DSSP file (Angstrom, degrees, kcal/mol; ACC not computed):
  #  RESIDUE AA STRUCTURE BP1 BP2  ACC     N-H-->O    O-->H-N    N-H-->O    O-->H-N    TCO  KAPPA ALPHA  PHI   PSI    X-CA   Y-CA   Z-CA
    1    1 A M              0   0    0      0, 0.0     2,-0.1     0, 0.0     0, 0.0   0.000 360.0 360.0 360.0 142.0   -1.7 -143.1   35.2
    2    2 A N     >  -     0   0    0      1,-0.1     4,-1.8     4,-0.0     3,-0.2  -0.421 360.0-100.5 -91.2 173.9   -4.1 -144.2   37.8
    3    3 A T  H  > S+     0   0    0      1,-0.2     4,-2.5     2,-0.2     5,-0.2   0.865 119.0  55.6 -63.0 -39.6   -3.3 -145.2   41.4
    4    4 A K  H  > S+     0   0    0      1,-0.2     4,-2.4     2,-0.2    -1,-0.2   0.895 107.2  50.2 -62.6 -39.6   -3.3 -148.9   40.8
    5    5 A S  H  > S+     0   0    0      2,-0.2     4,-2.4     1,-0.2    -1,-0.2   0.910 110.8  48.6 -65.4 -41.9   -0.7 -148.6   38.0
    6    6 A I  H  X S+     0   0    0     -4,-1.8     4,-2.3     2,-0.2    -2,-0.2   0.921 112.6  47.9 -65.0 -44.0    1.6 -146.5   40.2
    7    7 A I  H  X S+     0   0    0     -4,-2.5     4,-2.5     1,-0.2    -2,-0.2   0.904 111.7  50.9 -63.6 -41.0    1.3 -149.0   43.1
    8    8 A A  H  X S+     0   0    0     -4,-2.4     4,-2.4    -5,-0.2    -2,-0.2   0.914 110.4  48.7 -63.2 -43.1    1.9 -151.9   40.7
    9    9 A I  H  X S+     0   0    0     -4,-2.4     4,-2.4     2,-0.2    -2,-0.2   0.911 111.8  49.3 -63.7 -42.3    5.0 -150.3   39.3
   10   10 A I  H  X S+     0   0    0     -4,-2.3     4,-2.3     2,-0.2    -2,-0.2   0.922 111.7  48.7 -63.4 -44.1    6.4 -149.5   42.7
   11   11 A L  H  X S+     0   0    0     -4,-2.5     4,-2.3     2,-0.2    -2,-0.2   0.907 111.3  49.6 -63.1 -41.6    5.8 -153.1   43.9
   12   12 A I  H  X S+     0   0    0     -4,-2.4     4,-2.4     1,-0.2    -1,-0.2   0.913 110.5  50.3 -64.4 -41.9    7.5 -154.5   40.8
   13   13 A L  H  X S+     0   0    0     -4,-2.4     4,-2.6     1,-0.2    -1,-0.2   0.904 110.0  50.5 -62.3 -40.9   10.5 -152.2   41.3
   14   14 A L  H  X S+     0   0    0     -4,-2.3     4,-2.5     2,-0.2    -2,-0.2   0.905 110.7  48.9 -63.9 -40.9   10.8 -153.3   44.9
   15   15 A V  H  X S+     0   0    0     -4,-2.3     4,-2.5     2,-0.2    -2,-0.2   0.911 111.5  49.5 -64.8 -42.0   10.7 -157.0   43.9
   16   16 A V  H  X S+     0   0    0     -4,-2.4     4,-2.2     2,-0.2    -2,-0.2   0.931 112.4  46.9 -63.7 -45.3   13.4 -156.5   41.3
   17   17 A I  H  X S+     0   0    0     -4,-2.6     4,-1.4     1,-0.2    -2,-0.2   0.920 112.8  50.4 -61.6 -43.6   15.6 -154.6   43.8
   18   18 A F  H  < S+     0   0    0     -4,-2.5     4,-0.5     1,-0.2    -2,-0.2   0.903 111.7  47.2 -61.8 -42.4   15.1 -157.3   46.4
   19   19 A T  H >< S+     0   0    0     -4,-2.5     3,-1.0     1,-0.2    -1,-0.2   0.872 107.1  56.0 -70.6 -35.8   15.9 -160.1   43.9
   20   20 A I  H 3< S+     0   0    0     -4,-2.2    -1,-0.2     1,-0.3    -2,-0.2   0.847 107.0  51.3 -63.7 -32.2   19.1 -158.4   42.6
   21   21 A Q  T 3< S+     0   0    0     -4,-1.4     2,-0.6     1,-0.2    -1,-0.3   0.578 104.0  61.4 -81.1  -9.1   20.4 -158.2   46.2
   22   22 A N    <   +     0   0    0     -3,-1.0    -1,-0.2    -4,-0.5    21,-0.2  -0.722  56.6 140.7-120.3  80.3   19.8 -162.0   46.8
   23   23 A T        +     0   0    0     -2,-0.6    -1,-0.1    -3,-0.2    18,-0.1   0.344  29.0 122.5-105.7   6.1   21.9 -163.9   44.3
   24   24 A E        -     0   0    0     14,-0.1    15,-3.0    -3,-0.1     2,-0.4  -0.242  67.4-107.9 -67.7 158.0   23.2 -166.8   46.5
   25   25 A V  E     -A   38   0A   0     13,-0.2     2,-0.3    14,-0.1    13,-0.3  -0.735  40.4-173.2 -85.9 133.1   22.5 -170.4   45.4
   26   26 A V  E     -A   37   0A   0     11,-3.1    11,-2.5    -2,-0.4     2,-0.5  -0.887  21.7-127.5-124.8 156.8   19.9 -172.1   47.6
   27   27 A T  E     -A   36   0A   0     -2,-0.3     2,-0.5     9,-0.2     9,-0.3  -0.921  19.5-156.8-106.4 126.0   18.7 -175.7   47.8
   28   28 A I  E     -A   35   0A   0      7,-3.7     7,-2.4    -2,-0.5     2,-0.5  -0.880   5.8-164.0-102.6 129.1   15.0 -176.3   47.6
   29   29 A K  E     +A   34   0A   0     -2,-0.5     2,-0.4     5,-0.2     5,-0.2  -0.965  14.1 168.4-116.1 126.2   13.6 -179.5   49.1
   30   30 A F  E >   -A   33   0A   0      3,-2.2     3,-2.9    -2,-0.5     2,-0.4  -0.936  65.6 -53.7-139.2 114.0   10.1 -180.7   48.2
   31   31 A L  T 3  S-     0   0    0     -2,-0.4     0, 0.0     1,-0.3     0, 0.0  -0.412 124.9 -17.5  53.7-111.0    9.0 -184.2   49.1
   32   32 A T  T 3  S+     0   0    0     -2,-0.4     2,-0.3    -3,-0.1    -1,-0.3   0.395 118.3  98.8-102.2   3.5   11.8 -186.3   47.6
   33   33 A Y  E <   -A   30   0A   0     -3,-2.9    -3,-2.2     2,-0.0     2,-0.4  -0.691  48.5-170.3 -95.7 143.4   13.1 -183.7   45.2
   34   34 A K  E     +A   29   0A   0     -2,-0.3     2,-0.4    -5,-0.2    -5,-0.2  -1.000   8.1 178.2-128.7 133.4   16.1 -181.5   45.8
   35   35 A L  E     -A   28   0A   0     -7,-2.4    -7,-3.7    -2,-0.4     2,-0.5  -0.989  14.8-156.3-139.5 126.6   16.9 -178.6   43.5
   36   36 A S  E     +A   27   0A   0     -2,-0.4     2,-0.3    -9,-0.3    -9,-0.2  -0.898  33.0 140.3-103.8 128.1   19.7 -176.0   43.7
   37   37 A M  E     -A   26   0A   0    -11,-2.5   -11,-3.1    -2,-0.5     2,-0.1  -0.965  55.0 -71.1-156.0 169.4   19.2 -172.7   42.0
   38   38 A S  E  >  -A   25   0A   0     -2,-0.3     4,-1.5   -13,-0.3     3,-0.5  -0.385  37.0-129.5 -66.0 141.1   19.8 -169.0   42.4
   39   39 A R  H  > S+     0   0    0    -15,-3.0     4,-2.6     1,-0.2     5,-0.2   0.815 107.9  64.7 -61.7 -29.8   17.7 -167.3   45.1
   40   40 A V  H  > S+     0   0    0    -16,-0.2     4,-2.7     1,-0.2     5,-0.2   0.922 102.0  47.8 -58.6 -44.9   16.8 -164.7   42.5
   41   41 A L  H  > S+     0   0    0     -3,-0.5     4,-2.4     2,-0.2    -1,-0.2   0.872 111.1  51.0 -66.1 -36.9   15.0 -167.4   40.4
   42   42 A V  H  X S+     0   0    0     -4,-1.5     4,-2.4     2,-0.2    -2,-0.2   0.940 113.2  44.7 -64.9 -46.7   13.1 -168.7   43.5
   43   43 A I  H  X S+     0   0    0     -4,-2.6     4,-2.4     2,-0.2    -2,-0.2   0.939 116.3  45.3 -64.6 -47.7   11.9 -165.2   44.5
   44   44 A L  H  X S+     0   0    0     -4,-2.7     4,-2.7    -5,-0.2    -1,-0.2   0.888 112.2  52.7 -64.9 -37.9   10.9 -164.3   40.9
   45   45 A G  H  X S+     0   0    0     -4,-2.4     4,-2.3    -5,-0.2    -1,-0.2   0.926 111.1  46.0 -62.4 -44.7    9.2 -167.6   40.4
   46   46 A C  H  X S+     0   0    0     -4,-2.4     4,-2.4     2,-0.2    -2,-0.2   0.899 112.9  50.8 -64.2 -40.5    7.2 -167.2   43.6
   47   47 A F  H  X S+     0   0    0     -4,-2.4     4,-2.5     2,-0.2    -2,-0.2   0.925 111.6  46.9 -62.5 -44.9    6.3 -163.7   42.6
   48   48 A L  H  X S+     0   0    0     -4,-2.7     4,-2.6     2,-0.2    -2,-0.2   0.876 111.2  51.1 -67.8 -37.2    5.1 -164.7   39.1
   49   49 A I  H  X S+     0   0    0     -4,-2.3     4,-2.4     2,-0.2    -1,-0.2   0.923 113.0  46.3 -64.3 -43.3    3.1 -167.6   40.5
   50   50 A G  H  X S+     0   0    0     -4,-2.4     4,-2.4     2,-0.2    -2,-0.2   0.896 112.8  49.9 -64.6 -40.5    1.4 -165.2   42.9
   51   51 A L  H  X S+     0   0    0     -4,-2.5     4,-2.4     2,-0.2    -2,-0.2   0.928 112.5  46.5 -63.6 -46.3    0.8 -162.7   40.2
   52   52 A A  H  X S+     0   0    0     -4,-2.6     4,-2.4     2,-0.2    -2,-0.2   0.897 112.5  50.6 -64.6 -40.1   -0.7 -165.2   37.9
   53   53 A S  H  X S+     0   0    0     -4,-2.4     4,-2.5     2,-0.2     5,-0.2   0.927 111.4  48.0 -63.4 -44.7   -2.9 -166.6   40.6
   54   54 A G  H  X S+     0   0    0     -4,-2.4     4,-2.3     1,-0.2    -2,-0.2   0.900 112.6  48.2 -63.2 -41.4   -4.2 -163.2   41.6
   55   55 A M  H  X S+     0   0    0     -4,-2.4     4,-2.4     2,-0.2    -1,-0.2   0.899 111.8  50.1 -66.9 -39.7   -4.9 -162.3   38.0
   56   56 A L  H  X S+     0   0    0     -4,-2.4     4,-2.5     2,-0.2    -2,-0.2   0.926 112.3  46.6 -64.2 -44.8   -6.7 -165.6   37.4
   57   57 A L  H  X S+     0   0    0     -4,-2.5     4,-2.3     1,-0.2    -2,-0.2   0.896 112.8  49.6 -65.2 -39.5   -8.9 -165.1   40.5
   58   58 A A  H  X S+     0   0    0     -4,-2.3     4,-2.2    -5,-0.2    -1,-0.2   0.900 111.3  49.8 -65.4 -39.8   -9.7 -161.5   39.6
   59   59 A F  H  X S+     0   0    0     -4,-2.4     4,-2.0     2,-0.2    -2,-0.2   0.918 112.1  47.0 -64.4 -43.7  -10.6 -162.6   36.1
   60   60 A R  H  X S+     0   0    0     -4,-2.5     4,-1.5     1,-0.2    -2,-0.2   0.883 111.5  51.8 -65.8 -37.6  -12.9 -165.3   37.4
   61   61 A H  H  X S+     0   0    0     -4,-2.3     4,-0.9     1,-0.2    -2,-0.2   0.903 110.5  47.9 -66.0 -41.0  -14.5 -163.0   39.9
   62   62 A K  H  < S+     0   0    0     -4,-2.2     3,-0.4     1,-0.2    -1,-0.2   0.872 108.6  55.2 -66.6 -36.6  -15.2 -160.4   37.1
   63   63 A R  H  < S+     0   0    0     -4,-2.0    -1,-0.2     1,-0.2    -2,-0.2   0.844 103.9  54.2 -66.6 -33.3  -16.7 -163.1   34.9
   64   64 A K  H  <        0   0    0     -4,-1.5    -1,-0.2     1,-0.2    -2,-0.2   0.773 360.0 360.0 -72.3 -25.3  -19.2 -164.1   37.6
   65   65 A Q     <        0   0    0     -4,-0.9    -1,-0.2    -3,-0.4    -2,-0.2   0.482 360.0 360.0 -81.7 360.0  -20.5 -160.6   38.0
C-alpha cells in the first residue's frame, strides 16, 4: 500500500468513528426548508459531497494536463 491509501483509510475510519458517536437528531434549516434527520446522515452526506467534489476536481485537473 502506498502512503495515500493509508492516509485515506485512516481518514475514513476517523469519519466513521466520529459519525457513530453523533447519533442525535438535528434540524437543518436552508432558506425556507426545514429537515430533521440524524446527525450521522448529515456528517456522512457532507463527507460524501466533499469527497465527490475533490475527486471531480482532481479528475478535471488530470484531464487538462
